[in-house]
N, C-alpha and C positions, 0 to 999 in steps of 0.2 A: 500841532501839539508838540510840546517839548518833552523829550525822553530824558527825564532827570535821573533815571536809573543808570545812565552812562557816567554819572558823577560819583559812583560808589567809592572809588579809590582817592578822590580828591580830598585834600586837607586844607587847601588854600582857599578859604571862602570868607567873604566879607559881607556884612549886612549894613544897610543904610535905610532905616525906616522913613526918614525924612531927609531927602537929599539936600534941601535948602538949609536944614538946621543941624545936620550931623555929618561928620566924616565917617567913611566906612570903618567898621569895627570887625576884627577877626572873631569868628565863632566856630564852634564845632557843629557837626550835624550827623544825623544817621538816617538811613532808609530802613523802614520797617513796614512790612505788609503793603509794599508798593506805595508808601506815603513818605514824605520828606519832613523831618522834624529838626527843630533847633531849640537850644536852651540858653537862657541867660546865666552865665557863670555866677554872677553875683545876686541872682534871684530877681524878684519883682522890683527891687529898687534900681535896677539897671536902667539907665536913661534910654537906651535903644529899645528895651523891652516895653517900657512905658509908652514910647512913641508908637511902637508897632501896635499896641493894644488900642490906643486912641485912634490912629489913622486907619488901621486894618489893612494897609498896603505899604509897600516899600520896594526896595531894590536888593537883590542879591548879586554879588560880583563873584562869579564862579567860572573856572575853566576859560579864562580870557574873554568872557562875555558878561554883559549886564542884563539881568532879567527883572521885569516888573512882576511882583509877587503879591499874593494876599496872605494874611495871617489869621489864624484861628487859635484861641487858647485851648490847650488840652487840659481837661479837668478829671477825666476818668482815672481813678487810682490804679486799676489793673493795667491800663494802657501806659500810664506813666512809669510803672514798674518795668514793663517790657522795654520801653524806650531807654530807661536807665541801664538795663542789661545790655542793650545794643550799644550804648555809649562805652560801657566797660569793654565789650568785645572789640570795638574799633580803636579806642584810645588808651586802653590799659590803665596804668596808674594815674594818668592825667585826668581820667574821668572822675576820680575821687574828689578833685577840686570842685566839680560841679554837683556832687552828691548833696552837700549841705543845703544849697539853695537852688540849684539849677532845675531840679525836677518840679519845683513849685512854679517855675517860669518857663514852661514848655509851650512851643507854638507849632502847629501844623502849617506847612508852607504849601501854597498852591501857586504853581508857575502860571502866569497869565500870558506873558509874551517876552520875546527877546527884544531889548531896546538899544543895544549897541555893543561896542567892544570896550573892554576894560583897559584902563591905563595902568601900566605896571608900577608907577611911582606912588601907589596908594599905601 
């Protein structure tokens, strides 16, 4: 089992929902109630978000490793508000960029397995 709570202070995270069709994209994330959440800064029109919804799986590049992950859309309004507050606490003013569209494109991430080491030229 992967202890993703050890990633709390990481900010250098990249998502790749379709490794054959997308280059890894930088994203922010938060841990809340022992769950790992990500948001698409540009909302549901984000290409990585759309790919993640369609495939339900992808890769996260985090802390020099690559992980196979599963994605589930978050739709509960109360939970979305809590996630947004967690973003404010972690990223400060940067979180305001995500406020307009990000909370409508929020995913819960389930870590499935570690699949390799991350190349630093991404």
